N, C-alpha and C positions, 0 to 999 in steps of 0.2 A: 496398562502399559502404553497404549496409544496416547492417552491423555497426557502422560508424563513426557512423551516424545514431543507433543505439540506445546506443552508448557516450556520445555527446554528451547525449542525452536523459536517460539515467540519471544522468550527472554533474550536469546542471542541476537535475533533480528532487531529487537527494540534497542538493545545496546549499540549495535552497529549503526542504526539510524540516528541515535542520539549522538554518537561520536562524529558521524558525518555532519550532522547539523551544527555541532559545536566547533569542530576543528577543521573541516574540509571546506575550502573555498576555491575550488577549481572549476574548470569548464566541462568536466566529464563525470567524475564520481558523484558529486553533489546533485547536479541536475538530472542525470540519466540513471546511474546505478541506484541512487536513492529512490527514484520512482519505480524501478523494477523491484527493489527490495520491499517497498512499502506495501505493494499488493500481496507479496508473499507473507509479510507480517500480518496483514488483515486476515488472510486465509488461515494461517496457523492459529491466530487468536480465536477465530470462530471454531476451528477444529478442537481447541481446548475444551469447549463446552459441548460440541457435537462431533465426537471423534469418528463416527461412522454414519453412512447412509445419505450423504449429500453428493451425488455424482456430479451435479452441475455447479458445485460451489465455486470453482474457478471462474465460471461464467458470471455468476452472481457478484463475485468480488469485482470483476471487470466492469460490470454495469454500475456498481456502486462507485468505483473510481471515476468512471466517465461522468457520472452524475455530479460528483464533487468538482470535476474539471469544468463541466458545463456551468455550474454555479459561479466558478471563477470568471467565465466568459460574461456572465450577467452582472459581474461586480457585486456579488452577494454580500461580501464582507463589508462593503460600503453601505449597501442597502440596510443592513441590520445594525449599522453604526459601530462596527468594530475595526475600522480601518487603521486605528491607532493602537490596537491591541496586538502586540508582537506574537503572543501565543496563538491567537486566532489566525493570524497571517501564516504562521508556520503550519498549523493543523489543516486549515481550509485551503490555504494558498491564496495568492494575490493576482496571479496572471494566468490566462488561458494559453495552452500550447498543444498543438496537434502532436508534437513529438512526445509530450507527456503521455498521451493516450497510447502511442506506440509502445512506450516503456511499460505502461500498465499491462498492455497486452502481452508483452514478453514475460513479465513476471507471472501473469496468470497462466500462460502456456507452460512455463517451468513447473508451476504447481500442478497443472493438469497432467503433465508427463510423469512427474514423480508419483502422483496419485495412481496413474495407470501402471507404473512399474510395481508399486507396492501391492496392487491388487493381483498381480500375476505371480 
């Protein structure tokens, strides 16, 4: 039952992220809400395969998101020669932002809170 819940959540979050990427070009939803949702998407994706037993998963997802953001700071996409690849730019990102890290933190805190509520 838990696995099905996370499959559903992953699918819905992926669809929302896809719609944001394709159709939303504003100054709030795409850059901020999208970053909050992407950490929730990663969390739910992992929980599809590991539905129980990882108390610190929100922290691990946050560390992963910060690592990707740090790679943006290092211009990793240019270093590996994918600066012209639109898919790579979308997945990895092309510019570092401290605000993105705050958004990732908010998304992970939401996951942590939901995880706490579901355990009680």
